[in-house]
C-alpha positions in Angstrom: 139.0 15.4 110.3 137.7 17.4 113.2 134.0 16.5 112.8 131.2 15.3 115.1 130.7 11.5 115.0 127.6 9.9 116.4 127.4 6.1 116.4 124.1 5.7 118.3 121.6 3.2 116.9 118.5 5.3 115.9 116.3 2.5 117.2 116.0 1.6 120.9 115.0 -2.1 121.4 113.4 -2.9 124.7 112.5 -6.6 124.3 109.7 -6.8 121.8 109.2 -3.0 122.0 111.1 -0.7 119.5 111.3 3.0 120.1 113.1 5.5 117.8 115.1 8.4 119.2 113.0 10.7 117.1 109.8 9.7 118.8 111.3 9.5 122.3 112.9 12.9 122.2 109.8 14.5 120.6 107.9 13.4 123.7 110.7 14.6 126.0 110.8 17.9 124.2 107.1 18.4 124.5 107.3 17.8 128.2 110.3 20.1 128.6 108.6 22.9 126.6 105.4 22.5 128.5 107.2 22.7 131.9 108.9 26.0 130.9 105.6 27.3 129.6 104.0 26.7 133.0 106.9 28.5 134.7 106.1 31.6 132.5 102.4 31.1 133.1 102.8 31.2 136.9 105.0 34.3 136.7 102.1 36.0 134.8 99.4 34.8 137.1 97.9 32.5 134.4 96.4 29.1 135.1 99.1 26.4 134.6 96.5 23.7 134.1 95.3 25.6 131.0 98.8 25.5 129.6 98.9 21.8 130.0 95.6 21.4 128.3 96.8 23.7 125.5 100.0 21.7 125.2 98.1 18.5 124.7 96.0 20.2 121.9 99.2 21.5 120.3 101.0 18.2 120.6 98.3 16.1 119.0 97.4 18.5 116.2 101.1 19.3 115.7 101.9 15.7 114.9 99.0 15.5 112.5 99.9 18.8 110.8 103.6 17.8 110.5 102.8 14.6 108.7 100.2 16.2 106.4 102.5 19.1 105.5 105.3 16.7 104.7 103.0 14.6 102.5 101.8 17.7 100.7 105.4 18.7 100.0 106.1 15.3 98.6 103.0 15.1 96.5 101.7 12.2 98.5 98.8 13.8 100.5 96.2 11.9 98.5 97.8 8.5 99.0 96.2 6.9 102.1 98.9 4.2 102.3 101.4 7.0 103.2 99.3 8.7 105.9 100.6 6.6 108.8 104.2 6.4 107.8 106.8 6.6 110.6 109.3 8.8 108.8 108.6 12.2 107.3 107.4 15.2 109.3 107.5 18.9 108.7 107.8 21.2 111.7 106.1 24.0 109.8 103.0 21.8 109.3 103.0 21.3 113.1 103.2 25.1 113.7 100.5 25.9 111.3 97.9 23.3 112.3 98.7 23.4 116.0 98.6 27.2 115.9 95.1 27.2 114.4 93.9 24.5 116.8 95.4 26.5 119.8 93.6 29.7 118.6 90.3 27.8 118.4 90.8 26.2 121.8 91.6 29.6 123.4 88.6 31.2 121.7 86.2 28.6 123.1 87.8 28.9 126.6 87.9 32.7 126.6 91.7 32.8 127.1 93.9 35.8 126.3 97.0 36.0 124.1 99.2 35.6 127.2 98.5 31.9 127.0 100.0 31.7 123.5 102.9 33.8 124.8 103.5 31.1 127.5 103.5 28.3 124.8 105.9 30.4 122.7 108.2 30.9 125.8 108.5 27.1 126.1 108.9 26.4 122.4 112.7 27.0 122.1 113.5 24.5 124.9 111.1 22.0 123.3 113.0 22.4 120.0 116.4 22.2 121.6 115.5 18.9 123.4 113.3 17.4 120.9 115.6 17.8 117.9 118.3 15.6 119.6 116.4 12.6 118.1 116.8 14.0 114.6 120.5 14.4 115.3 120.9 10.8 116.4 118.8 9.5 113.5 120.7 11.6 110.9 117.5 13.2 109.7 117.3 16.5 107.7 120.9 16.2 106.4 122.4 18.4 103.8 125.5 18.3 101.6 128.6 16.4 102.7 131.0 18.6 104.6 134.3 18.5 106.5 133.5 21.5 108.7 134.1 21.1 112.4 130.3 21.0 113.1 129.5 18.6 110.3 128.0 15.3 111.7 128.9 11.8 110.7 126.2 9.3 111.7 128.3 6.1 111.6 125.6 3.7 112.5 124.3 1.9 109.4 120.6 2.4 110.4 121.0 6.2 110.3 119.2 8.2 107.6 122.4 9.7 106.1 123.4 8.1 102.8 127.0 7.1 103.7 128.2 6.3 107.3 131.7 7.2 106.2 130.9 10.8 105.4 129.9 13.8 107.5 127.0 16.1 106.4 125.4 19.3 107.4 123.0 18.3 110.1 119.6 19.9 110.1 119.0 18.3 113.5 122.0 20.0 115.0 121.2 23.3 113.4 117.6 23.1 114.8 119.1 22.5 118.3 121.4 25.5 117.9 118.5 27.7 116.7 116.4 26.6 119.7 119.2 27.4 122.1 119.8 30.8 120.5 116.1 31.8 120.8 116.0 30.5 124.4 119.0 32.5 125.6 117.7 35.7 123.9 114.0 35.5 124.7 113.8 33.9 128.1 116.0 36.5 130.0 114.0 39.3 128.2 110.5 37.7 128.7 109.4 40.4 131.1 110.1 43.1 128.6 107.4 41.8 126.3 104.7 43.8 128.0 102.1 43.6 125.2 100.1 40.3 124.8 101.3 38.5 121.7 104.7 40.3 121.4 106.7 37.4 122.8 104.8 34.9 120.6 105.5 36.8 117.3 109.1 37.4 118.3 109.7 33.7 118.7 107.9 33.0 115.4 110.0 35.6 113.6 113.3 34.4 115.0 112.5 30.8 114.3 111.4 31.5 110.7 114.4 33.7 110.0 116.7 31.0 111.4 115.1 28.2 109.3 115.2 30.3 106.2 119.0 30.4 106.5 119.1 26.7 107.6 117.4 25.4 104.5 120.3 26.4 102.4 122.1 23.5 104.0 119.3 20.9 103.9 118.4 18.6 101.0 114.9 17.6 102.1 112.9 20.5 100.5 112.3 20.9 96.8 113.1 24.2 95.0 110.0 25.8 93.7 110.8 29.4 92.6 113.6 32.0 92.5 116.1 29.4 93.7 114.3 29.0 97.0 112.8 25.8 98.3 109.4 25.2 99.8 110.8 25.4 103.4 112.3 28.8 102.7 109.1 30.1 101.1 107.1 28.9 104.1 109.7 30.7 106.3 109.2 33.9 104.5 105.4 33.6 104.8 105.6 33.0 108.5 108.2 35.8 108.9 105.7 38.2 107.2 102.9 37.0 109.4 105.1 37.5 112.5 106.0 41.0 111.4 102.3 41.9 111.0 101.5 40.3 114.4 104.3 42.3 116.1 103.1 45.5 114.5 99.6 44.9 115.8 100.8 43.7 119.2 103.2 46.7 119.8 101.1 49.3 118.1 97.7 48.8 119.7 96.6 50.6 122.8 96.7 48.6 126.1 93.6 46.5 126.5 90.9 47.9 128.9 90.8 46.2 132.2 88.0 43.7 132.5 85.8 43.0 135.5 86.4 39.3 135.0 89.4 38.3 137.2 90.4 35.5 134.8 90.3 37.8 131.8 92.5 40.3 133.6 95.0 37.6 134.5 95.0 36.3 130.9 96.0 39.8 129.6 98.7 40.6 132.1 
């Protein structure tokens, strides 16, 4: 069969130290996304060091949120023994908690929405790079398939049930979605003249893509109308993004401030 076969061990052993591809590529993805966000920030006259600080806040709260959201989906949130597990993270949990933490940080620092636009500009690259670890680990798999883009994780330590079969790969689909958003949004980034427009566009595209993707993943329980929890979360975020875009595109341009930093933040 013309499928994709990956035989890489999900665990990297460096003497007594063991690192998973998931953890390693998550870190690399955060670095890559932060770098691209700083490129956008410098183009807009924003302070790049603020982007780095914001990225640290997003990374830490995102990891916590991803774990908590996953445990909530599995009905294990009130079981302390599961809190520090190595496997089981939900990216939507990361988006929700990290988004709230970023908004609070920005409010305290007096930063404009352009800083969130910068983070959003770097997000697709971070997803593209970071999800490679999920692809290697065989995480977020769906039904078995013989399609050309189905993935067979042949290493016995992979998460897929059978190393002899290929499956729909959520990791591969996430990488494809990140690439798609990147090639659409990055060349058009200067056309998003209103603060917040780029942010909500990225959220909308990512949510719509994940809604479709969850038809081919088995790690989210159906809850109503034939849709699973991941799809309902996608719809909620898509509605939020639509409202955010409406506000961003419909409001009048902000008045110029006498504060140079505030002016730069809104440019």
